[in-house]
N, C-alpha and C positions, 0 to 999 in steps of 0.2 A: 471857381469853387474854393480857391484857397482863402478868399476873404471870409467865407462862411465857416472856416475852421476845419475843413477836410484836407487831409494830406494829399489825396489824389482826386482827380475829377470823377473817376468811377465811383468813389464813395459818395460824392455829392449827388450823382444821378440816381444811385440806389436809394439814398435818403429821400430825394424828391419823389421817387416812385412810391416809397413806403408812406410818405406824408400824404400824397395824393390819394392813395388807397384808403388810408385812415380817415382823411377828411370826407371822402365820399361815403364811407360807412357811417360816420357820425351824422352826416346829413341825412342818410336814409333812416337812421334811428330817430332823429329829430322829427322827420316827416311822419314816422309811425307813431311815436309816443306823444309828441307835442301837438300834432295836427290830426291825430286819430285816422291816419291813412293806412289801413291794413295792407300789407304787401301781398301781391298775387304770387302764385308759384314761380313764375319766371323772374319776378323781382327778387325773390329769395335766392334763386340760382345765380343771378348777377351779383348779389351780395356775397355769396359763397366764393365766387371766382375772384372778386376784389380782395376778399380775405386771403385766398391762396396766393394771389399775385403779391400782396403786401408781405405775407409771411415768407415767401421765397426771397423777396428783396431784403427783408430783415435778416434772414439766415445768411445771405451773402455778405451783409454788413458785419455780422458777427464772425464769420469765418474768413472769407477772402473775396472782396468785391471784384478783384481782378480776374477771378476764374470765370470763364465764359459760360459755364453751366448755369449759373444763377440768373444772368439776364436771359438766357435761352429759355429756362423754365418759367421765368416771369412773362416772357412773350407768349409762351404756350398757354399759360393760365389766362392771360388776357385775350388770346384768340378764342378760347372756349367761351369766355364771358361775352365776347363780341357776338358770337353765334347766338347766344340767348337774347342779347339786346336786339339783334336783327330779327329774330323770331318774333319777339314781342312787337316790334315796329310793324312787321308784316301783319300780325293779328290785328293791330290797331288800324291798319289800312283797309281791312276787309269791309265789304258792305255789310250792313246789319244782318241780312238774311244768311250770310255765310259764316258768321262768327260761331264758334263752337259753344255748346251749352256751358253755363256757369256751373262751377263745382262747389262743393261744401268748403267751409273754411279750412285752413291748414291745420288748426288745432284739432278740429273734428277728424280730419283725414289721418293725422298721426295717432289719434286715439282708437280709431275704428277700422282703418284699412291696413292691409299687409304693407310692409315697408316697400316692397317692389312696386306695388301699385301707386304708392305715394310718390316714389321717385319717377315713375313713368309720367304721372300727371305734372310733376314739377318740371320735367324736361320738355314736355309737349305744350304745356300751358292750357288754360281753360278760358272760358268766355270772360272771366274776371280780368284776364290779362289784356283783353281788347279794349277795356274801358279806359278812357283818358280822364284821369282825375286831377291832373296838374300840368300846366304848361308855363314855360318861361322863354321868352324870345322866340316863340313859335315851336320850341322843341318840348316833347314830352319826357317823362322820366327815363324811358329806355333810350331816347335820343341823347340825353345828357350822359347816361351811363356809357353809351357807345363812344362818345367823345372822350370820356374818362379812360376807357380801355385803350383808345388810340393814343392818348397822351402817355399812358403807362408803357405802351409798346415803344413809343418814340424815346422815352427816358431809358428803357432797357437797351435799346439799340445804341444809344449814346454811351451807356455804361459799358456795353460790350466793346465798342470801338475804342473807348478810352482805356479799357483794361488790356487791350491787345497791343497797345503801343509800347 
């Protein structure tokens, strides 16, 4: 990590985690706006947790990347995001007759539903979350998101270990 200009390895791991979160969020925005792929509620939850994981890694870089609380919180945010990825993968694996009903668009829900109901739908997912709209190398979007969360966890663990030395 010294070759990249970081004084300590823990800084490099935090920067890599931040960069990965940022790259995945940019990729999601490109899919949404360039390819007109509207995100489902669970996709939005995964984006939120990538944002939180990256924000925590950034805070650690600004404050003190050696402190164990930053990688621990990054791991926690990534584990929550992993849960949403796994939930969406499970919905995608259901037979068509067991998929929940599709819901209204997120914009419509935010305009017309109480916030608590919107949050409930975002955490449970709808039939929209079961649709496979894109695949690469046999993995769907939540599959790639799950791998991204795993990579962030690995980087946070490496940051934690490097900071404790």
